C-alpha positions as CSV (number, residue, x, y, z in Angstrom):
1,M,84.4,172.4,-208.7
2,L,80.9,173.8,-209.2
3,I,82.2,177.2,-209.9
4,F,85.0,177.5,-212.4
5,R,87.6,180.3,-212.8
6,N,86.1,181.4,-216.1
7,D,82.5,181.5,-214.7
8,I,81.2,185.0,-215.3
9,S,77.8,184.5,-213.6
10,A,76.9,186.6,-210.6
11,I,77.4,183.6,-208.3
12,G,80.8,182.8,-209.8
13,Q,82.0,186.3,-209.5
14,W,80.7,186.4,-205.9
15,W,82.6,183.3,-205.0
16,R,85.9,184.5,-206.5
17,E,85.7,188.0,-204.9
18,I,84.3,187.1,-201.4
19,D,86.6,186.9,-198.4
20,K,86.4,183.2,-197.8
21,F,88.3,183.5,-194.5
22,V,85.7,185.8,-193.0
23,L,82.9,183.7,-194.5
24,A,84.4,180.6,-192.9
25,I,84.5,182.3,-189.5
26,I,80.9,183.4,-189.8
27,V,79.8,179.8,-190.7
28,L,81.8,178.6,-187.6
29,F,79.8,181.2,-185.5
30,F,76.6,179.7,-186.7
31,V,77.8,176.1,-186.0
32,L,78.6,177.2,-182.4
33,S,75.2,178.8,-182.1
34,F,73.5,175.6,-183.1
35,V,75.6,173.4,-180.8
36,L,75.3,175.7,-177.7
37,G,71.7,176.4,-178.4
38,L,71.0,172.7,-178.4
39,A,72.9,172.3,-175.1
40,A,71.0,175.1,-173.5
41,S,67.6,174.2,-174.8
42,S,67.0,171.7,-172.0
43,F,66.4,174.7,-169.8
44,L,63.2,175.5,-171.6
45,A,62.3,171.8,-171.8
46,N,62.6,171.4,-168.0
47,K,60.7,174.6,-167.4
48,N,57.8,174.0,-169.7
49,D,57.8,170.1,-169.7
50,V,58.4,169.8,-173.4
51,S,60.9,168.1,-175.7
52,S,64.6,169.0,-175.0
53,F,64.8,169.8,-178.7
54,I,62.3,172.6,-178.5
55,L,64.7,175.3,-179.7
56,L,66.1,173.2,-182.6
57,P,63.5,174.0,-185.3
58,R,63.5,177.7,-184.6
59,Q,67.3,177.8,-184.4
60,L,67.7,176.1,-187.7
61,L,65.1,178.5,-189.2
62,Y,67.0,181.5,-187.9
63,I,70.3,180.2,-189.0
64,S,69.0,179.4,-192.5
65,L,67.4,182.9,-192.8
66,S,70.5,184.6,-191.6
67,L,72.7,182.8,-194.1
68,G,70.3,183.7,-196.8
69,I,70.4,187.4,-195.7
70,I,74.2,187.4,-195.7
71,C,74.3,185.9,-199.2
72,I,71.8,188.4,-200.5
73,F,73.4,191.5,-199.0
74,S,76.9,190.4,-200.1
75,L,75.6,189.9,-203.7
76,I,73.5,193.1,-204.4
77,P,75.1,196.4,-205.3
78,L,75.9,198.9,-202.5
79,T,73.7,201.5,-204.2
80,W,70.7,199.2,-203.6
81,I,71.7,198.7,-200.0
82,R,72.0,202.5,-199.5
83,Y,68.5,203.0,-200.7
84,A,67.2,200.2,-198.6
85,M,68.8,201.4,-195.4
86,F,67.5,205.0,-195.7
87,T,64.1,203.6,-196.5
88,L,64.1,201.4,-193.5
89,L,65.2,204.1,-191.1
90,P,61.7,205.7,-190.7
91,I,60.1,202.3,-190.8
92,V,62.2,201.1,-187.8
93,F,61.2,204.3,-185.9
94,I,57.5,203.6,-186.6
95,M,58.0,200.0,-185.3
96,L,59.7,201.4,-182.2
97,I,56.6,203.6,-181.6
98,L,54.2,200.8,-182.3
99,V,55.8,198.8,-179.6
100,F,54.2,201.0,-177.0
101,A,50.7,200.6,-178.5
102,V,50.6,196.9,-179.6
103,G,53.8,195.4,-178.3
104,D,54.2,192.4,-176.1
105,T,55.3,192.9,-172.5
106,I,57.8,190.3,-171.3
107,K,59.4,190.4,-167.9
108,G,58.3,194.0,-167.4
109,S,59.7,195.3,-170.7
110,K,57.8,196.2,-173.8
111,R,60.2,195.6,-176.6
112,W,58.6,193.1,-179.0
113,L,56.1,193.3,-181.9
114,N,54.1,190.2,-182.5
115,I,53.3,190.0,-186.2
116,G,51.6,186.6,-186.1
117,F,54.1,184.0,-187.0
118,V,57.1,185.7,-185.5
119,T,58.0,188.2,-182.8
120,L,60.4,191.0,-183.7
121,Q,62.5,193.3,-181.6
122,P,62.7,196.6,-183.5
123,S,65.6,198.0,-181.4
124,E,67.8,195.2,-182.8
125,F,66.9,196.0,-186.4
126,F,67.8,199.6,-185.8
127,K,71.4,198.7,-185.5
128,P,72.2,197.8,-189.1
129,V,70.2,200.7,-190.3
130,F,71.9,203.1,-187.9
131,I,75.5,202.0,-188.6
132,F,75.0,202.5,-192.3
133,C,73.3,205.9,-192.0
134,M,75.8,207.0,-189.4
135,A,78.7,206.1,-191.7
136,Y,77.1,208.0,-194.6
137,L,76.5,211.2,-192.4
138,L,80.0,211.1,-190.9
139,A,81.6,210.7,-194.4
140,H,79.5,213.7,-195.6
141,A,80.4,215.8,-192.5
142,K,84.1,215.0,-192.9
143,I,84.4,215.8,-196.6
144,Y,82.3,219.0,-196.5
145,Q,82.8,220.1,-192.9
146,S,79.1,219.9,-192.6
147,F,77.9,220.5,-189.0
148,F,74.3,219.9,-190.2
149,S,75.2,216.2,-190.7
150,Y,76.1,215.9,-187.1
151,V,72.8,217.6,-186.1
152,I,70.8,215.0,-188.1
153,L,72.9,212.2,-186.6
154,C,72.4,213.4,-183.0
155,G,68.7,213.8,-183.7
156,I,68.5,210.1,-184.7
157,I,70.5,209.1,-181.6
158,V,68.3,211.1,-179.2
159,L,65.0,209.9,-180.7
160,Y,66.2,206.3,-180.6
161,S,67.5,206.6,-177.0
162,V,64.3,208.1,-175.7
163,L,62.1,205.4,-177.3
164,V,64.3,202.5,-176.1
165,I,64.8,203.8,-172.6
166,L,61.0,204.0,-172.2
167,Q,60.7,200.3,-173.0
168,P,63.0,200.0,-171.0
169,D,66.2,198.5,-172.6
170,I,69.1,200.3,-171.1
171,G,71.8,197.9,-172.5
172,Q,70.9,198.7,-176.1
173,V,71.0,202.4,-175.5
174,V,74.4,202.2,-173.8
175,V,75.9,200.3,-176.7
176,I,74.5,202.7,-179.4
177,L,75.6,205.8,-177.4
178,G,79.1,204.3,-176.9
179,V,79.5,203.5,-180.6
180,S,78.1,206.8,-181.7
181,L,80.4,208.8,-179.4
182,A,83.5,206.9,-180.5
183,M,82.7,207.4,-184.2
184,I,81.9,211.0,-183.8
185,F,85.3,211.5,-182.0
186,V,87.1,209.7,-184.8
187,S,85.3,211.8,-187.4
188,G,87.1,214.9,-186.1
189,L,84.3,216.9,-184.5
190,A,85.5,219.9,-182.5
191,V,86.6,219.1,-178.9
192,S,84.1,221.7,-177.5
193,W,81.2,219.9,-179.1
194,L,82.6,216.5,-178.2
195,S,82.9,217.6,-174.5
196,F,79.3,218.8,-174.5
197,M,78.2,215.4,-175.8
198,V,80.2,213.6,-173.2
199,A,78.6,215.8,-170.5
200,C,75.1,215.0,-171.9
201,L,76.0,211.3,-171.9
202,G,77.1,211.5,-168.2
203,L,73.8,213.2,-167.3
204,C,71.9,210.5,-169.2
205,V,73.8,207.7,-167.3
206,Y,73.1,209.4,-164.0
207,Y,69.4,209.8,-164.8
208,I,69.1,206.1,-165.8
209,Y,70.8,205.1,-162.5
210,V,68.5,207.3,-160.4
211,Q,65.2,206.7,-162.2
212,F,65.3,202.9,-163.0
213,P,65.3,200.8,-159.8
214,H,66.6,197.6,-161.4
215,V,69.6,199.5,-162.8
216,N,70.2,201.1,-159.4
217,Y,69.9,197.7,-157.7
218,R,72.3,195.9,-160.0
219,V,74.9,198.6,-159.9
220,N,74.8,198.9,-156.1
221,L,75.1,195.1,-155.6
222,F,78.0,195.0,-158.0
223,I,79.8,197.8,-156.1
224,E,79.0,196.3,-152.7
225,Q,80.8,193.0,-153.5
226,F,84.1,194.9,-153.6
227,S,83.4,196.8,-150.3
228,F,85.0,194.2,-148.1
229,F,87.4,191.2,-148.3
230,E,85.6,188.0,-148.9
231,V,86.6,184.6,-147.4
232,N,84.7,182.7,-150.1
233,Y,84.9,183.4,-153.8
234,I,81.1,183.2,-154.0
235,S,79.6,186.3,-152.3
236,Q,76.4,186.5,-150.5
237,T,76.0,190.1,-151.7
238,R,76.0,189.4,-155.4
239,P,72.8,189.0,-157.4
240,E,71.6,185.3,-157.4
241,Q,72.1,184.9,-161.2
242,T,75.7,186.2,-160.9
243,D,76.4,183.7,-158.1
244,I,75.0,180.9,-160.3
245,A,77.1,182.0,-163.2
246,L,80.2,181.8,-161.1
247,Q,79.3,178.4,-159.7
248,A,78.7,177.2,-163.3
249,I,82.2,178.3,-164.3
250,L,83.8,176.7,-161.3
251,N,81.8,173.5,-162.0
252,G,82.9,173.3,-165.6
253,G,86.7,173.7,-165.0
254,W,89.1,173.3,-167.8
255,L,87.5,170.5,-169.7
256,G,83.8,170.9,-168.8
257,R,81.2,168.4,-167.6
258,G,80.2,167.2,-171.0
259,A,77.6,168.1,-173.6
260,G,74.2,168.4,-171.9
261,E,75.6,167.7,-168.5
262,G,75.5,171.2,-167.1
263,I,73.2,171.8,-164.1
264,Y,73.3,175.5,-163.5
265,K,71.6,176.4,-166.8
266,Y,68.3,175.4,-165.2
267,Y,68.7,178.2,-162.7
268,L,70.0,181.0,-164.9
269,P,67.5,183.3,-166.6
270,D,67.6,183.1,-170.4
271,S,70.7,180.9,-170.2
272,Y,70.3,180.2,-174.0
273,S,71.0,183.8,-174.8
274,D,72.3,186.1,-172.0
275,F,74.5,183.4,-170.4
276,I,75.4,181.3,-173.3
277,L,79.2,181.7,-172.6
278,T,78.6,180.4,-169.0
279,I,76.8,177.3,-170.4
280,A,79.8,176.8,-172.8
281,I,82.2,176.9,-169.9
282,E,80.3,174.5,-167.7
283,E,79.6,171.9,-170.4
284,F,82.6,172.2,-172.7
285,G,85.2,173.7,-170.4
286,I,87.4,176.8,-170.2
287,I,89.7,175.6,-173.0
288,F,86.8,175.3,-175.4
289,S,85.5,178.8,-174.4
290,L,89.0,180.3,-174.9
291,C,88.8,178.9,-178.5
292,I,85.5,180.8,-178.9
293,V,87.1,184.0,-177.6
294,T,90.0,183.4,-180.0
295,L,87.6,183.1,-182.9
296,F,86.0,186.4,-182.0
297,I,89.5,188.1,-181.8
298,V,90.5,186.7,-185.2
299,F,87.3,187.9,-186.8
300,A,87.7,191.4,-185.2
301,T,91.3,191.6,-186.3
302,R,90.4,190.8,-189.9
303,I,87.7,193.5,-189.9
304,F,90.1,196.0,-188.3
305,Y,92.6,195.3,-191.1
306,Y,90.0,196.2,-193.7
307,T,89.1,199.3,-191.7
308,Y,92.7,200.4,-191.5
309,E,93.3,199.9,-195.2
310,A,90.1,201.6,-196.3
311,K,90.6,205.0,-198.2
312,D,86.9,205.5,-198.9
313,L,85.6,207.4,-195.8
314,F,82.2,205.8,-195.9
315,I,83.7,202.3,-196.0
316,K,86.1,203.2,-193.1
317,F,83.3,204.6,-191.0
318,Y,81.0,201.7,-191.7
319,L,83.5,199.0,-190.9
320,G,84.7,201.0,-187.8
321,G,81.1,201.4,-186.6
322,F,80.3,197.7,-187.2
323,L,83.5,196.7,-185.4
324,L,82.8,198.8,-182.4
325,L,79.2,197.5,-182.2
326,F,80.2,193.9,-182.6
327,C,83.1,194.1,-180.1
328,G,81.2,196.2,-177.6
329,Q,78.3,193.7,-177.5
330,T,80.7,190.8,-177.3
331,L,82.7,192.3,-174.5
332,I,79.6,193.2,-172.5
333,H,78.3,189.7,-172.8
334,M,81.6,188.1,-171.7
335,A,82.1,190.6,-168.9
336,V,78.6,190.0,-167.5
337,N,79.2,186.2,-167.7
338,L,82.5,186.5,-165.9
339,V,81.1,189.0,-163.3
340,I,83.3,191.9,-164.4
341,V,80.5,194.3,-164.9
342,P,76.9,194.6,-163.4
343,T,74.4,192.1,-164.8
344,K,72.8,193.2,-168.1
345,G,71.0,191.0,-170.6
346,M,73.2,191.1,-173.8
347,T,73.4,188.4,-176.4
348,L,76.7,187.1,-177.7
349,P,76.7,188.1,-181.4
350,I,75.5,185.3,-183.7
351,V,76.2,182.6,-181.1
352,S,73.4,183.3,-178.6
353,Y,69.8,182.2,-179.4
354,G,67.7,185.1,-180.6
355,G,65.9,185.6,-183.9
356,S,65.9,189.4,-184.1
357,S,69.5,189.8,-182.9
358,M,70.8,187.1,-185.3
359,L,68.9,188.4,-188.3
360,A,69.8,192.1,-187.7
361,L,73.5,191.2,-187.3
362,S,73.3,189.1,-190.5
363,I,72.4,192.2,-192.4
364,M,75.5,193.9,-191.2
365,L,77.7,190.9,-191.9
366,G,76.3,190.7,-195.5
367,I,77.2,194.4,-196.0
368,V,80.7,193.8,-194.6
369,L,81.2,190.9,-197.0
370,R,79.9,193.1,-199.8
371,I,82.2,196.0,-199.3
372,T,85.3,193.8,-198.8
373,R,84.6,191.7,-201.9
374,R,87.0,193.7,-204.0
375,K,90.2,195.5,-203.0
376,K,89.1,198.5,-205.1
377,Y,86.5,199.2,-202.5
378,I,89.2,199.3,-199.9
379,K,92.0,201.1,-201.7
380,Y,90.3,203.9,-203.7
381,D,92.4,206.9,-204.8
382,P,91.8,209.5,-201.9
383,V,91.6,212.3,-204.5
384,A,88.4,210.8,-205.8
385,F,86.7,211.4,-202.6
386,T,87.1,215.2,-202.3
387,H,83.8,216.2,-203.8
388,L,80.1,215.4,-203.5
389,Q,80.1,212.6,-206.0
390,S,82.2,210.5,-203.6
391,V,79.4,210.4,-201.1
392,A,76.4,210.5,-203.4
393,N,77.6,207.6,-205.6
394,M,79.3,205.5,-202.9
395,G,79.2,201.9,-203.6
396,I,78.4,202.2,-207.3
397,E,80.1,199.5,-209.3
398,K,83.1,200.6,-211.4
């Protein structure tokens, strides 16, 4: 072995303390991302008349950077991570504002910042920063019954929602609002205030439905397909991309058509990201896709175990928030691909092609591996977290 049991170096200690089961699942996710990205890359090759391996160099770069980020964040002290996250919060908001001034417009949405050699999506990098800051604020609110912590948190959520809705990127807002509401509910906020937040969320959803034609169109078409009995499974009232996704699933069957043999990826918009599960079903079959779903369930179950066992409120809120975000995004992607909910562009975590999404999620995965490295992070004495030091010094090495 390269690392012995008596190795006291930082790397040796990291290897002994890391949850190797979770790490193995994460590596499998990246392998799936590479394989499915390679299978779907022929979509861009056919569209732009370039090599079918056009996505391969970028995908390898994103995977390499993501693995590096995971290793770094799982190695450094949580105190450093806390300083980094609170420093990045205003920077991310500045980037979100800059999008409107110098951002790139793609398919009618202004979501990306071109910084020369790479294009970033600030709304994706908001996620790891927000989950960390939300966990900190909720832990502070829970311990000290501090209503002001909720006010700060709500201010962050409202500012983000306004900036992202104006891009527009409705899916990101829905995910963040859903995760926030669930975590605030778990934190024990009074029912009256919680009811007020739910009412505000309802008004926000109605406003989005009325004011954004593409949202109105997709929701109406989705509802219309259930308004009458259909002779054929493929409906003439569904959006074209939804029809194509269904036909791809039917074409794949249980065992798939074979790697690279799918035909419907050429007709699906952004098949390498928003419809990657559909591509997996058509080319590798339903059985293979069920294995992917099982892998996600196993990973989520493992994180849920850590969340349940955690005694430190910050750790519990962070893992809970991450789990809700990860599972929410996964379920939305799968539901869209299986025509269970109206069409919405949402990547499958880690597996879908997408630099900003993969890199941002890697930050969260690195923090998850960091705080689950030692059982003492999970099973603190609850008495030790009844005063300010429990929040101010969270994550300090013992």
